MDTraj code that builds the backbone (N, CA, C; nanometers):
import mdtraj as md
import numpy as np

residues = "ILE LYS ILE SER LYS LYS ASP TRP ARG ILE LYS GLN SER PHE TYR MET SER ASN TYR LEU HIS ILE PRO ILE ILE ASN TYR TYR THR LYS ILE PRO LEU TRP TYR ASN LYS THR LYS LYS ILE GLY GLY LEU ASN MET LYS ASP TYR PHE ASP TYR LYS ASP LYS VAL CYS VAL VAL THR GLY ALA ALA SER GLY ILE GLY TYR ALA THR VAL ARG GLN LEU LEU GLU LEU GLY ALA LEU VAL TYR ALA ILE ASP LYS ASN ALA ILE SER ILE PRO GLY VAL GLN LYS PHE ILE LYS ALA ASP LEU SER ASN LYS LEU SER ILE ASP ALA ALA PHE THR ILE ILE PRO GLU HIS ILE ASP CYS PHE PHE GLY VAL ALA GLY LEU SER GLY ALA VAL THR ASN TYR TYR THR THR PHE THR VAL ASN TYR ILE ALA ASN VAL TYR ILE THR GLU THR TYR LEU SER LYS ARG MET ASP ASN GLY SER SER ILE CYS TYR VAL THR".split()
xyz = np.array([
    [-4.0493, -2.1096, -3.4354],
    [-4.1430, -2.0270, -3.5095],
    [-4.1568, -1.8950, -3.4358],
    [-4.1440, -1.7872, -3.5072],
    [-4.1614, -1.6546, -3.4484],
    [-4.3007, -1.6039, -3.4849],
    [-4.3792, -1.5748, -3.3830],
    [-4.5165, -1.5320, -3.4052],
    [-4.5351, -1.3960, -3.3393],
    [-4.5938, -1.3052, -3.4112],
    [-4.6117, -1.1706, -3.3565],
    [-4.7201, -1.1698, -3.2495],
    [-4.7141, -1.0681, -3.1661],
    [-4.8074, -1.0549, -3.0545],
    [-4.9521, -1.0467, -3.1024],
    [-4.9754, -0.9847, -3.2165],
    [-5.1126, -0.9691, -3.2630],
    [-5.1748, -1.1005, -3.3091],
    [-5.0920, -1.2023, -3.3360],
    [-5.1446, -1.3311, -3.3817],
    [-5.1975, -1.4174, -3.2680],
    [-5.1801, -1.3739, -3.1474],
    [-5.2164, -1.4569, -3.0340],
    [-5.3208, -1.3879, -2.9471],
    [-5.4022, -1.4655, -2.8863],
    [-5.4916, -1.4139, -2.7837],
    [-5.5011, -1.5173, -2.6731],
    [-5.5275, -1.4723, -2.5564],
    [-5.5381, -1.5633, -2.4439],
    [-5.6833, -1.6026, -2.4298],
    [-5.7088, -1.7315, -2.4363],
    [-5.8458, -1.7808, -2.4337],
    [-5.8974, -1.7973, -2.2923],
    [-5.8105, -1.8222, -2.1987],
    [-5.8520, -1.8556, -2.0643],
    [-5.7711, -1.7746, -1.9632],
    [-5.8236, -1.7548, -1.8440],
    [-5.7540, -1.6777, -1.7413],
    [-5.6219, -1.7429, -1.7053],
    [-5.5312, -1.6603, -1.6517],
    [-5.4027, -1.7114, -1.6058],
    [-5.4211, -1.7846, -1.4737],
    [-5.3471, -1.8897, -1.4543],
    [-5.3513, -1.9653, -1.3299],
    [-5.2172, -1.9550, -1.2607],
    [-5.2197, -1.9534, -1.1268],
    [-5.0950, -1.9470, -1.0514],
    [-5.0400, -2.0850, -1.0181],
    [-5.1184, -2.1880, -1.0350],
    [-5.0771, -2.3213, -0.9930],
    [-4.9641, -2.3753, -1.0793],
    [-4.8758, -2.4530, -1.0162],
    [-4.7675, -2.5178, -1.0898],
    [-4.8201, -2.6211, -1.1874],
    [-4.9353, -2.6757, -1.1602],
    [-4.9831, -2.7914, -1.2342],
    [-5.0755, -2.7540, -1.3492],
    [-5.1142, -2.6290, -1.3588],
    [-5.2003, -2.5853, -1.4670],
    [-5.1194, -2.5072, -1.5679],
    [-5.1586, -2.5166, -1.6918],
    [-5.0907, -2.4438, -1.7975],
    [-5.1894, -2.3497, -1.8633],
    [-5.1374, -2.2516, -1.9306],
    [-5.2219, -2.1526, -1.9944],
    [-5.2434, -2.1921, -2.1401],
    [-5.3675, -2.2131, -2.1808],
    [-5.3901, -2.2452, -2.3220],
    [-5.3807, -2.1183, -2.4070],
    [-5.3019, -2.1247, -2.5106],
    [-5.2877, -2.0139, -2.6037],
    [-5.3461, -2.0607, -2.7368],
    [-5.4291, -1.9781, -2.7960],
    [-5.4953, -2.0147, -2.9209],
    [-5.4452, -1.9216, -3.0313],
    [-5.4004, -1.9811, -3.1420],
    [-5.3633, -1.9009, -3.2575],
    [-5.4908, -1.8399, -3.3132],
    [-5.4921, -1.7102, -3.3268],
    [-5.6132, -1.6386, -3.3661],
    [-5.6629, -1.6817, -3.5049],
    [-5.5708, -1.7102, -3.5960],
    [-5.6096, -1.7415, -3.7332],
    [-5.6403, -1.8888, -3.7529],
    [-5.5581, -1.9761, -3.7004],
    [-5.5766, -2.1193, -3.7252],
    [-5.6652, -2.1868, -3.6221],
    [-5.6887, -2.1220, -3.5083],
    [-5.7689, -2.1764, -3.3973],
    [-5.7085, -2.3047, -3.3395],
    [-5.5793, -2.3238, -3.3583],
    [-5.5114, -2.4422, -3.3062],
    [-5.4575, -2.4102, -3.1681],
    [-5.4978, -2.4868, -3.0669],
    [-5.4447, -2.4595, -2.9329],
    [-5.3015, -2.5092, -2.9193],
    [-5.2197, -2.4288, -2.8592],
    [-5.0829, -2.4660, -2.8279],
    [-5.0660, -2.4525, -2.6780],
    [-5.0143, -2.5542, -2.6132],
    [-4.9981, -2.5498, -2.4678],
    [-4.8581, -2.5026, -2.4352],
    [-4.8529, -2.3893, -2.3687],
    [-4.7277, -2.3319, -2.3236],
    [-4.7232, -2.3370, -2.1728],
    [-4.6092, -2.3720, -2.1194],
    [-4.5901, -2.3619, -1.9751],
    [-4.5991, -2.2146, -1.9388],
    [-4.6567, -2.1827, -1.8227],
    [-4.6810, -2.0445, -1.7856],
    [-4.5548, -1.9601, -1.7675],
    [-4.4376, -2.0222, -1.7679],
    [-4.3158, -1.9444, -1.7526],
    [-4.2668, -1.8875, -1.8859],
    [-4.3301, -1.9231, -1.9950],
    [-4.2900, -1.8711, -2.1251],
    [-4.3276, -1.7242, -2.1362],
    [-4.2541, -1.6556, -2.2223],
    [-4.2853, -1.5147, -2.2446],
    [-4.3964, -1.5033, -2.3474],
    [-4.4940, -1.4207, -2.3136],
    [-4.6042, -1.3934, -2.4053],
    [-4.6100, -1.2426, -2.4199],
    [-4.5856, -1.1948, -2.5390],
    [-4.5873, -1.0508, -2.5606],
    [-4.4848, -0.9784, -2.4758],
    [-4.3703, -1.0410, -2.4482],
    [-4.2651, -0.9785, -2.3696],
    [-4.2873, -0.9864, -2.2194],
    [-4.3959, -1.0512, -2.1743],
    [-4.4269, -1.0606, -2.0319],
    [-4.3979, -1.2009, -1.9819],
    [-4.3110, -1.2116, -1.8844],
    [-4.2840, -1.3408, -1.8228],
    [-4.3990, -1.3700, -1.7270],
    [-4.4678, -1.4789, -1.7459],
    [-4.5892, -1.5055, -1.6700],
    [-4.5636, -1.5228, -1.5210],
    [-4.4458, -1.5653, -1.4806],
    [-4.4179, -1.5745, -1.3380],
    [-4.4116, -1.4371, -1.2736],
    [-4.3874, -1.3334, -1.3521],
    [-4.3810, -1.1973, -1.3004],
    [-4.5148, -1.1248, -1.3121],
    [-4.6172, -1.1935, -1.3581],
    [-4.7464, -1.1310, -1.3834],
    [-4.8024, -1.0638, -1.2582],
    [-4.7843, -1.1264, -1.1423],
    [-4.8374, -1.0703, -1.0189],
    [-4.7338, -0.9880, -0.9429],
    [-4.6123, -0.9815, -0.9915],
    [-4.5073, -0.8943, -0.9396],
    [-4.4802, -0.9133, -0.7899],
    [-4.4535, -1.0369, -0.7491],
    [-4.4199, -1.0637, -0.6101],
    [-4.2692, -1.0690, -0.5866],
    [-4.1890, -1.0585, -0.6902],
    [-4.0441, -1.0704, -0.6751],
    [-3.9919, -0.9677, -0.5751],
    [-3.9216, -1.0160, -0.4727],
    [-3.8593, -0.9351, -0.3677],
    [-3.9584, -0.8537, -0.2843],
    [-4.0845, -0.8898, -0.2864],
    [-4.1848, -0.8244, -0.2022],
    [-4.1891, -0.8960, -0.0675],
    [-4.2042, -0.8204, 0.0403],
    [-4.2160, -0.8771, 0.1744],
    [-4.3605, -0.9208, 0.1939],
    [-4.3811, -1.0501, 0.2085],
    [-4.5147, -1.1066, 0.2257],
    [-4.5223, -1.1809, 0.3578],
    [-4.6303, -1.1596, 0.4306],
    [-4.6543, -1.2273, 0.5578],
    [-4.7755, -1.3177, 0.5391],
    [-4.7611, -1.4440, 0.5809],
    [-4.8703, -1.5413, 0.5673],
    [-4.8975, -1.6036, 0.7030],
    [-5.0227, -1.5913, 0.7508],
    [-5.0621, -1.6624, 0.8729],
    [-5.1268, -1.7944, 0.8326],
    [-5.1208, -1.8917, 0.9209],
    [-5.1762, -2.0231, 0.8891],
    [-5.0906, -2.0974, 0.7885],
    [-4.9597, -2.0775, 0.7969],
    [-4.8669, -2.1269, 0.6951],
    [-4.8326, -2.2753, 0.7058],
    [-4.8743, -2.3421, 0.8115],
    [-4.8322, -2.4818, 0.8312],
    [-4.9157, -2.5830, 0.7542],
    [-5.0344, -2.5434, 0.7082],
    [-5.1177, -2.6421, 0.6393],
    [-5.2163, -2.5747, 0.5452],
    [-5.2753, -2.6554, 0.4601],
    [-5.3842, -2.6123, 0.3730],
    [-5.3495, -2.4971, 0.2807],
    [-5.4428, -2.4010, 0.2731],
    [-5.4276, -2.2867, 0.1824],
    [-5.3076, -2.2007, 0.2213],
    [-5.2813, -2.1868, 0.3508],
    [-5.1666, -2.1089, 0.3953],
    [-5.0354, -2.1695, 0.3476],
    [-5.0232, -2.3012, 0.3590],
    [-4.9043, -2.3726, 0.3130],
    [-4.8866, -2.3550, 0.1619],
    [-4.9955, -2.3710, 0.0869],
    [-4.9899, -2.3547, -0.0585],
    [-4.9553, -2.2110, -0.0965],
    [-5.0067, -2.1151, -0.0213],
    [-4.9763, -1.9745, -0.0471],
    [-4.8277, -1.9470, -0.0272],
    [-4.7712, -1.9989, 0.0803],
    [-4.6277, -1.9810, 0.1063],
    [-4.5452, -2.0386, -0.0077],
    [-4.5769, -2.1594, -0.0491],
    [-4.4998, -2.2238, -0.1570],
    [-4.5101, -2.1450, -0.2877],
    [-4.6310, -2.0974, -0.3196],
    [-4.6491, -2.0219, -0.4436],
    [-4.5751, -1.8887, -0.4388],
    [-4.5826, -1.8196, -0.3257],
    [-4.5116, -1.6921, -0.3125],
    [-4.3608, -1.7108, -0.3245],
    [-4.3089, -1.8177, -0.2660],
    [-4.1656, -1.8456, -0.2785],
    [-4.1280, -1.8715, -0.4237],
    [-4.2110, -1.9448, -0.4944],
    [-4.1842, -1.9712, -0.6356],
    [-4.1851, -1.8422, -0.7176],
    [-4.2676, -1.7470, -0.6768],
    [-4.2776, -1.6197, -0.7472],
    [-4.1708, -1.5190, -0.7024],
    [-4.0836, -1.5599, -0.6093],
    [-3.9709, -1.4760, -0.5700],
    [-3.9955, -1.3824, -0.4530],
    [-4.1026, -1.4038, -0.3780],
    [-4.1337, -1.3172, -0.2637],
    [-4.0458, -1.3515, -0.1439],
    [-4.0310, -1.2544, -0.0542],
    [-3.9634, -1.2745, 0.0735],
    [-4.0737, -1.3043, 0.1756],
    [-4.0857, -1.4309, 0.2137],
    [-4.2010, -1.4764, 0.2913],
    [-4.1674, -1.4923, 0.4388],
    [-4.2530, -1.4333, 0.5227],
    [-4.2492, -1.4520, 0.6675],
    [-4.3734, -1.5325, 0.7033],
    [-4.3526, -1.6529, 0.7537],
    [-4.4620, -1.7456, 0.7800],
    [-4.4947, -1.7478, 0.9288],
    [-4.6228, -1.7346, 0.9606],
    [-4.6694, -1.7364, 1.0995],
    [-4.7656, -1.8525, 1.1168],
    [-4.7417, -1.9327, 1.2213],
    [-4.8339, -2.0407, 1.2534],
    [-4.8050, -2.0901, 1.3944],
    [-4.9031, -2.1582, 1.4500],
    [-4.8871, -2.2198, 1.5817],
    [-4.8046, -2.3479, 1.5719],
    [-4.8126, -2.4126, 1.4550],
    [-4.7380, -2.5364, 1.4300],
    [-4.6168, -2.5070, 1.3420],
    [-4.5092, -2.5778, 1.3656],
    [-4.3850, -2.5563, 1.2915],
    [-4.3995, -2.5975, 1.1455],
    [-4.3253, -2.5291, 1.0592],
    [-4.3203, -2.5645, 0.9176],
    [-4.1754, -2.5828, 0.8764],
    [-4.1556, -2.6532, 0.7672],
    [-4.0196, -2.6686, 0.7134],
    [-4.0263, -2.6521, 0.5618],
    [-4.0384, -2.5283, 0.5197],
    [-4.0395, -2.4978, 0.3772],
    [-3.9113, -2.4212, 0.3475],
    [-3.8230, -2.4789, 0.2660],
    [-3.6990, -2.4087, 0.2340],
    [-3.7273, -2.2775, 0.1604],
    [-3.6540, -2.1738, 0.1972],
    [-3.6679, -2.0450, 0.1309],
    [-3.7456, -1.9415, 0.2104],
    [-3.8163, -1.9841, 0.3141],
    [-3.8901, -1.8894, 0.3976],
    [-3.7891, -1.8020, 0.4716],
    [-3.8094, -1.6708, 0.4696],
    [-3.7184, -1.5789, 0.5381],
    [-3.7146, -1.6069, 0.6873],
    [-3.8341, -1.6255, 0.7452],
    [-3.8425, -1.6506, 0.8887],
    [-3.9745, -1.7188, 0.9200],
    [-3.9675, -1.8272, 0.9963],
    [-4.0883, -1.8876, 1.0510],
    [-4.1068, -1.8320, 1.1915],
    [-4.2278, -1.7850, 1.2200],
    [-4.2573, -1.7270, 1.3502],
    [-4.3696, -1.8066, 1.4141],
    [-4.3380, -1.8680, 1.5273],
    [-4.4398, -1.9453, 1.5990],
    [-4.5251, -1.8480, 1.6789],
    [-4.6571, -1.8485, 1.6511],
    [-4.7472, -1.7562, 1.7195],
    [-4.8858, -1.8192, 1.7313],
    [-4.9499, -1.7900, 1.8415],
    [-5.0878, -1.8329, 1.8652],
    [-5.1768, -1.7113, 1.8422],
    [-5.2547, -1.7128, 1.7347],
    [-5.3354, -1.5965, 1.6994],
    [-5.4550, -1.5752, 1.7915],
    [-5.4766, -1.6655, 1.8840],
    [-5.5822, -1.6432, 1.9831],
    [-5.5288, -1.5667, 2.1044],
    [-5.3997, -1.5343, 2.1018],
    [-5.3342, -1.4665, 2.2125],
    [-5.2715, -1.3353, 2.1637],
    [-5.3188, -1.2230, 2.2150],
    [-5.2720, -1.0901, 2.1730],
    [-5.1213, -1.0734, 2.1951],
    [-5.0700, -1.1205, 2.3060],
    [-4.9268, -1.1075, 2.3344],
    [-4.8429, -1.1860, 2.2336],
    [-4.8929, -1.3003, 2.1918],
    [-4.8233, -1.3804, 2.0925],
    [-4.8198, -1.3084, 1.9569],
    [-4.9293, -1.2433, 1.9212],
    [-4.9330, -1.1647, 1.7967],
    [-4.8346, -1.0492, 1.8052],
    [-4.8342, -0.9787, 1.9185],
    [-4.7413, -0.8664, 1.9375],
    [-4.5962, -0.9122, 1.9261],
    [-4.5647, -1.0262, 1.9852],
    [-4.4284, -1.0798, 1.9781],
    [-4.3912, -1.1151, 1.8341],
    [-4.4859, -1.1706, 1.7601],
    [-4.4585, -1.2070, 1.6204],
    [-4.4278, -1.0837, 1.5359],
    [-4.5012, -0.9768, 1.5571],
    [-4.4815, -0.8576, 1.4752],
    [-4.3593, -0.7762, 1.5154],
    [-4.2932, -0.8117, 1.6241],
    [-4.1643, -0.7487, 1.6542],
    [-4.0548, -0.8086, 1.5654],
    [-4.0777, -0.9283, 1.5136],
    [-3.9800, -0.9974, 1.4293],
    [-3.9973, -0.9611, 1.2813],
    [-4.1189, -0.9318, 1.2415],
    [-4.1506, -0.9018, 1.1017],
    [-4.0979, -0.7626, 1.0661],
    [-4.0475, -0.7442, 0.9438],
    [-3.9957, -0.6123, 0.9029],
    [-4.0995, -0.5008, 0.9160],
    [-4.0516, -0.3796, 0.9271],
    [-4.1395, -0.2627, 0.9430],
    [-4.2234, -0.2351, 0.8188],
    [-4.1735, -0.2736, 0.7019],
    [-4.2506, -0.2532, 0.5790],
    [-4.3013, -0.3883, 0.5279],
    [-4.4312, -0.3965, 0.5045],
    [-4.4938, -0.5184, 0.4509],
    [-4.5622, -0.4812, 0.3203],
    [-4.5339, -0.5592, 0.2142],
    [-4.5977, -0.5355, 0.0845],
    [-4.7308, -0.6095, 0.0723],
    [-4.7350, -0.7328, 0.1228],
    [-4.8554, -0.8159, 0.1091],
    [-4.8783, -0.8934, 0.2381],
    [-5.0025, -0.8990, 0.2799],
    [-5.0389, -0.9760, 0.3986],
    [-5.1487, -1.0740, 0.3608],
    [-5.1259, -1.2019, 0.3911],
    [-5.2239, -1.3064, 0.3651],
    [-5.2660, -1.3655, 0.4987],
    [-5.3833, -1.3303, 0.5457],
    [-5.4371, -1.3827, 0.6710],
    [-5.5169, -1.5082, 0.6424],
    [-5.4496, -1.6222, 0.6435],
    [-5.5127, -1.7470, 0.6040],
    [-5.5435, -1.8364, 0.7239],
    [-5.4900, -1.8029, 0.8395],
    [-5.5134, -1.8861, 0.9580],
    [-5.6624, -1.8908, 0.9889],
    [-5.7104, -2.0073, 1.0188],
    [-5.8514, -2.0224, 1.0532],
    [-5.8746, -2.1540, 1.1243],
    [-5.9716, -2.1527, 1.2119],
    [-6.0073, -2.2734, 1.2859],
    [-6.1498, -2.3143, 1.2524],
    [-6.1753, -2.4423, 1.2648],
    [-6.3104, -2.4939, 1.2436],
    [-6.3848, -2.4944, 1.3759],
    [-6.5054, -2.4445, 1.3750],
    [-6.5875, -2.4456, 1.4957],
    [-6.6265, -2.5854, 1.5391],
    [-6.6131, -2.6820, 1.4502],
    [-6.6456, -2.8206, 1.4854],
    [-6.5382, -2.8816, 1.5746],
    [-6.4169, -2.8286, 1.5658],
    [-6.3050, -2.8864, 1.6410],
    [-6.2703, -2.8033, 1.7650],
    [-6.2819, -2.6712, 1.7537],
    [-6.2472, -2.5832, 1.8661],
    [-6.3720, -2.5116, 1.9174],
    [-6.3606, -2.4559, 2.0375],
    [-6.4762, -2.3869, 2.0944],
    [-6.5034, -2.2566, 2.0197],
    [-6.6223, -2.2037, 2.0383],
    [-6.6675, -2.0851, 1.9648],
    [-6.5761, -1.9649, 1.9890],
    [-6.5417, -1.9388, 2.1130],
    [-6.4621, -1.8210, 2.1452],
    [-6.3256, -1.8246, 2.0758],
    [-6.2575, -1.9372, 2.0836],
    [-6.1257, -1.9503, 2.0200],
    [-6.1378, -1.9389, 1.8685],
    [-6.2386, -2.0028, 1.8121],
    [-6.2599, -1.9957, 1.6672],
    [-6.2839, -1.8524, 1.6225],
    [-6.3719, -1.7810, 1.6912],
    [-6.4031, -1.6428, 1.6555],
    [-6.2825, -1.5517, 1.6751],
    [-6.2052, -1.5771, 1.7785],
    [-6.0864, -1.4960, 1.8049],
    [-5.9838, -1.5105, 1.6933],
    [-5.9537, -1.6328, 1.6538],
    [-5.8536, -1.6553, 1.5489],
    [-5.9061, -1.6109, 1.4123],
    [-6.0302, -1.6459, 1.3805],
    [-6.0839, -1.6203, 1.2473],
    [-6.1215, -1.4742, 1.2228],
    [-6.1546, -1.4007, 1.3284],
    [-6.2001, -1.2640, 1.3078],
    [-6.1239, -1.1600, 1.3913],
    [-6.1258, -1.1753, 1.5220],
    [-6.0679, -1.0733, 1.6102],
    [-5.9183, -1.0546, 1.5847],
    [-5.8449, -1.1628, 1.5649],
    [-5.7008, -1.1509, 1.5379],
    [-5.6755, -1.0722, 1.4097],
    [-5.7560, -1.0961, 1.3068],
    [-5.7391, -1.0241, 1.1803],
    [-5.7679, -0.8747, 1.1965],
    [-5.8716, -0.8417, 1.2709],
    [-5.9028, -0.7004, 1.2964],
    [-5.7891, -0.6354, 1.3754],
    [-5.7409, -0.7042, 1.4776],
    [-5.6321, -0.6509, 1.5602],
    [-5.5054, -0.6300, 1.4772],
    [-5.4680, -0.7281, 1.3970],
    [-5.3481, -0.7167, 1.3131],
    [-5.3626, -0.6013, 1.2144],
    [-5.4782, -0.5890, 1.1534],
    [-5.5010, -0.4827, 1.0550],
    [-5.4911, -0.3452, 1.1188],
    [-5.5615, -0.3255, 1.2294],
    [-5.5650, -0.1938, 1.2921],
    [-5.4340, -0.1564, 1.3617],
    [-5.3691, -0.2544, 1.4225],
    [-5.2484, -0.2252, 1.5006],
    [-5.1216, -0.2225, 1.4161],
    [-5.1080, -0.3136, 1.3208],
    [-4.9818, -0.3276, 1.2483],
    [-4.9902, -0.2929, 1.1002],
    [-5.0857, -0.3514, 1.0297],
    [-5.0889, -0.3333, 0.8846],
    [-5.1170, -0.1887, 0.8454],
    [-5.2003, -0.1205, 0.9209],
    [-5.2320, 0.0185, 0.8888],
    [-5.1082, 0.1085, 0.8958],
    [-5.0085, 0.0680, 0.9727],
    [-4.8858, 0.1476, 0.9880],
    [-4.7707, 0.0981, 0.9001],
    [-4.7724, -0.0284, 0.8647],
    [-4.6582, -0.0876, 0.7939],
    [-4.6791, -0.1051, 0.6441],
    [-4.7975, -0.0744, 0.5952],
    [-4.8264, -0.0946, 0.4533],
    [-4.8525, 0.0400, 0.3861],
    [-4.8002, 0.0535, 0.2628],
    [-4.8169, 0.1760, 0.1847],
    [-4.9321, 0.1599, 0.0862],
    [-4.9636, 0.2694, 0.0165],
    [-5.0585, 0.2596, -0.0938],
    [-5.0030, 0.1631, -0.1969],
    [-5.0870, 0.0786, -0.2502],
    [-5.0428, -0.0222, -0.3464],
    [-5.0124, -0.1563, -0.2816],
    [-5.0043, -0.1606, -0.1490],
    [-4.9849, -0.2873, -0.0783],
    [-5.1184, -0.3613, -0.0771],
    [-5.1148, -0.4903, -0.0451],
    [-5.2390, -0.5678, -0.0495],
    [-5.2578, -0.6538, 0.0745],
    [-5.3842, -0.6734, 0.1081],
    [-5.4237, -0.7595, 0.2195],
    [-5.5263, -0.8580, 0.1677],
    [-5.5086, -0.9843, 0.2016],
    [-5.6020, -1.0881, 0.1593],
    [-5.6356, -1.1744, 0.2810],
    [-5.7631, -1.1826, 0.3170],
    [-5.8069, -1.2690, 0.4260],
    [-5.8842, -1.3876, 0.3703],
    [-5.8471, -1.5059, 0.4173],
    [-5.9155, -1.6279, 0.3754],
    [-5.9425, -1.7091, 0.5013],
    [-6.0595, -1.6901, 0.5607],
    [-6.0941, -1.7692, 0.6805],
    [-6.2385, -1.8097, 0.6735],
])
top = md.Topology()
chain = top.add_chain()
for i, resn in enumerate(residues, 1):
    res = top.add_residue(resn, chain, resSeq=i)
    for name in ("N", "CA", "C"):
        top.add_atom(name, md.element.get_by_symbol(name[0]), res)
traj = md.Trajectory(xyz[None], top)
């Protein structure tokens, strides 16, 4: 069935998850049709909606939790991912895994010698729980490392239109 763009409207926000689908509602019949998010809607491929294809993305905290999920999603969207973590990861498709301790300035400096000079997107997801680690280490990883990375590296390696996202 060929349906014109004006016959459709998006009822709900787009989701990036592999497991969620975008509900599309026919404007006239009000019948919901479930389309996988990779389908074209109005000439737009939904996987390209966020335009990560061939973008250099750096993710800290990539070995577990939100950082791990971020790496997998960026790879699915076609990004060139550089993953930083204290613990090793094994995600196929990562451009480079860089072992770094974000509580140590020298370790951060060493990691950024490996990362390309131009960064399109930075996801600072590394974080520690104060219940498990001491206050100083937690504050250093969750806050001071992000400030240091932003002021020392991201301010020089990112252009207008680049993005930074911190989740700690």
